C-alpha positions as CSV (number, residue, x, y, z in Angstrom):
1,M,15.8,51.9,66.3
2,L,14.9,48.3,67.5
3,V,15.5,47.9,71.2
4,L,15.4,44.0,72.1
5,H,15.1,43.0,75.9
6,G,16.8,40.3,77.7
7,S,15.3,37.1,78.8
8,T,12.4,37.4,81.2
9,M,12.0,41.0,80.6
10,D,9.4,42.7,78.0
11,G,9.8,45.9,76.0
12,E,8.4,48.0,78.8
13,M,11.0,46.7,81.2
14,M,13.5,47.3,78.7
15,R,12.5,50.9,78.3
16,V,12.6,51.2,82.2
17,A,16.0,49.7,82.6
18,T,17.4,52.1,79.8
19,G,16.1,55.0,81.5
20,Y,14.1,56.0,78.5
21,E,17.3,57.2,76.9
22,F,16.5,55.8,73.6
23,E,13.2,58.0,73.5
24,S,15.4,61.0,74.4
25,L,17.8,60.3,71.6
26,A,14.9,60.0,69.3
27,D,13.3,62.9,70.1
28,R,16.4,64.8,69.6
29,N,17.7,62.9,66.5
30,N,14.1,62.7,64.9
31,F,14.1,58.8,64.9
32,A,11.3,56.2,65.7
33,V,12.4,53.6,68.6
34,F,10.5,50.2,69.3
35,Y,10.7,47.9,72.0
36,P,8.9,45.0,70.8
37,D,8.0,41.9,73.1
38,A,9.4,38.5,72.7
39,Y,7.2,35.5,72.8
40,K,7.0,34.4,76.6
41,R,9.7,37.1,77.4
42,N,12.6,35.2,75.4
43,W,13.7,35.7,71.7
44,N,14.5,32.5,69.4
45,D,17.9,33.2,68.5
46,C,20.5,30.9,66.9
47,R,21.8,29.3,70.2
48,I,20.9,25.7,69.9
49,D,21.4,25.0,73.6
50,V,18.8,27.4,74.8
51,R,15.8,26.0,76.3
52,V,13.3,28.5,76.3
53,A,9.5,28.3,74.8
54,A,10.4,30.3,71.9
55,R,13.3,28.3,70.7
56,L,11.3,24.8,71.7
57,E,8.3,26.3,69.6
58,N,10.3,27.5,66.8
59,I,8.9,31.0,67.0
60,D,9.7,33.0,63.8
61,D,11.4,35.9,65.4
62,I,13.0,37.0,62.3
63,G,9.8,37.1,60.4
64,F,8.5,39.2,63.4
65,I,11.2,41.5,63.3
66,R,11.0,41.8,59.5
67,A,7.3,42.6,59.7
68,L,7.9,45.1,62.1
69,V,10.3,46.9,60.1
70,T,7.8,46.5,57.0
71,A,5.1,48.3,59.3
72,A,7.5,50.9,60.4
73,V,8.3,51.6,56.8
74,S,4.6,51.8,55.9
75,K,3.3,53.6,58.6
76,F,6.3,56.1,59.6
77,G,8.3,56.4,56.4
78,T,11.2,54.7,58.0
79,D,14.1,54.1,55.8
80,P,14.7,50.4,55.6
81,N,18.3,50.8,55.0
82,R,18.8,52.6,58.1
83,V,17.2,50.3,60.7
84,F,19.4,49.6,63.8
85,A,18.9,47.0,66.8
86,A,20.5,47.1,70.2
87,G,19.9,44.2,72.3
88,L,20.6,43.3,76.0
89,S,21.5,39.6,77.0
90,N,19.0,37.5,75.0
91,G,18.1,40.5,73.1
92,G,21.7,41.1,72.2
93,H,21.6,37.4,70.6
94,M,18.7,38.1,68.9
95,A,20.3,41.1,67.4
96,M,23.0,38.9,66.4
97,T,20.9,36.5,64.7
98,L,19.4,39.4,62.9
99,A,22.8,40.4,61.7
100,T,23.7,37.1,60.0
101,Q,20.3,36.8,58.2
102,S,20.8,37.7,54.3
103,P,19.6,40.0,53.5
104,S,19.8,41.6,57.2
105,P,16.9,43.7,58.0
106,V,19.1,45.8,60.3
107,A,22.0,48.4,59.0
108,A,24.0,47.6,62.3
109,I,23.7,46.2,65.9
110,A,25.0,47.0,69.5
111,V,25.1,44.2,71.6
112,F,25.3,44.4,75.6
113,A,25.9,41.4,78.0
114,A,25.8,39.0,75.3
115,S,28.6,36.8,73.8
116,L,29.3,35.4,70.1
117,P,28.0,31.8,70.2
118,T,30.5,29.0,69.5
119,P,29.9,27.7,66.0
120,D,28.9,24.4,67.3
121,N,26.3,26.2,69.2
122,S,24.8,28.3,66.5
123,T,22.4,27.7,63.7
124,C,23.2,31.1,62.3
125,P,24.3,31.2,58.6
126,K,28.2,31.2,58.6
127,D,28.6,32.7,55.3
128,T,26.7,35.8,55.0
129,P,27.9,39.4,55.1
130,T,27.1,41.0,58.6
131,P,26.5,44.5,59.2
132,P,28.9,46.3,61.4
133,I,28.6,45.0,65.0
134,M,29.5,46.5,68.6
135,L,30.1,44.4,71.6
136,T,29.9,45.6,75.1
137,G,30.6,44.3,78.2
138,P,29.4,45.3,81.8
139,T,30.5,48.7,82.8
140,I,32.5,49.1,85.9
141,H,32.2,52.4,88.0
142,S,34.9,53.5,89.9
143,V,34.0,55.1,93.3
144,P,36.6,57.6,94.9
145,I,37.7,56.7,98.5
146,K,39.2,58.9,101.0
147,V,42.5,57.9,102.4
148,A,43.2,59.5,105.7
């Protein structure tokens, strides 16, 4: 499981933000979880209008993730066909970028607080099969109120 942080975050901040729940799930269900750090705290996703160092310097985040998966397969025996990604905001956009690659290095993705880029704002391939994708928005919590 790859857990991709949002802009200005790093992997450790993402661990804290998720309350270490991915580690708990991994311990209970026997899988590995990784919180990679993006270059200068931003991923180079497919969005054209994003002006961050990773994009401006054309950082190969797809290659980085592929290398991470290869290392996980070699070192931990990870099944390369069962690699999943979850991403928040910019990490969600990076997860969508991974999903559009052929072949995709991930079997499925979950995206939080990130919208699909419009075709005119995306360099992602548009004619590739994609793995299953789950998109979620912010959670609204209701608070009970006492009426007198």
